[in-house]
C-alpha positions in Angstrom: 4.3 -10.9 20.5 4.3 -14.5 19.6 2.4 -15.2 16.4 2.7 -18.7 16.1 0.6 -21.5 17.5 1.5 -25.1 17.8 4.4 -24.6 15.5 2.4 -22.7 12.7 3.0 -19.2 11.6 -0.2 -17.7 11.7 0.3 -13.9 11.0 3.1 -11.3 9.8 3.9 -8.6 12.3 5.0 -5.0 10.5 5.0 -1.8 11.2 3.7 1.4 9.2 5.7 4.1 10.6 4.6 4.2 14.0 1.4 1.6 13.9 1.7 -2.0 14.0 0.0 -4.1 10.9 -0.9 -7.5 11.0 -1.3 -9.3 7.9 -1.0 -13.0 6.4 1.6 -11.6 4.0 5.0 -13.7 3.5 6.5 -10.7 2.0 7.9 -7.2 3.2 5.1 -4.6 2.2 1.6 -5.4 1.2 -0.3 -5.8 -2.2 -3.2 -3.2 -2.6 -5.5 -6.3 -2.5 -4.0 -7.7 0.4 -5.9 -7.8 4.0 -4.2 -6.5 7.4 -5.3 -4.9 10.6 -3.4 -1.7 11.7 -3.2 -0.6 15.2 -3.6 3.3 15.6 -2.2 4.3 19.5 -4.3 7.2 20.3 -3.1 7.1 23.8 -2.2 5.0 26.4 -5.5 3.4 26.8 -7.2 3.9 23.7 -7.0 2.6 20.2 -8.2 2.6 16.6 -8.0 -0.8 15.4 -8.9 -1.1 11.6 -9.4 -3.8 9.2 -9.1 -3.6 5.5 -7.4 -4.1 1.9 -6.1 -1.2 0.1 -8.7 1.7 0.4 -11.5 -0.8 1.4 -12.6 -0.3 5.0 -14.2 -3.4 6.6 -14.4 -3.0 10.2 -12.9 -0.1 12.6 -13.3 0.0 16.4 -12.1 2.5 18.9 -11.0 0.2 22.0 -9.7 0.6 25.5 -7.4 -2.6 25.5 -6.2 -4.9 22.8 -7.6 -8.1 24.4 -11.1 -6.4 23.6 -13.3 -9.4 22.1 -13.7 -7.2 18.7 -9.8 -7.4 18.2 -9.9 -11.2 18.7 -12.8 -11.3 16.3 -10.4 -9.3 13.6 -7.7 -11.7 14.4 -9.7 -14.8 14.0 -10.8 -13.6 10.6 -7.7 -12.6 9.4 -6.4 -15.8 10.3 -8.9 -17.9 8.3 -7.6 -16.1 5.1 -4.8 -18.0 3.2 -1.2 -17.0 3.1 0.0 -14.9 0.6 
């Protein structure tokens, strides 16, 4: 997945055991106050997509495809946060 647009880095892509995680962190690992998106694959066409920081849940969706508009909206929200 290319995480750059016009030469700018937008996100940091990492994993949590088996789940992809997307954040704006510049370092490996996340502090408890950093927001991130976690993608939990349920099966081939079923994903649970969650935006949270630490224990606080902001949004959670069950989607069939990752190109779902709700996932795009979560990415736009994350993109608007400062890189830290």
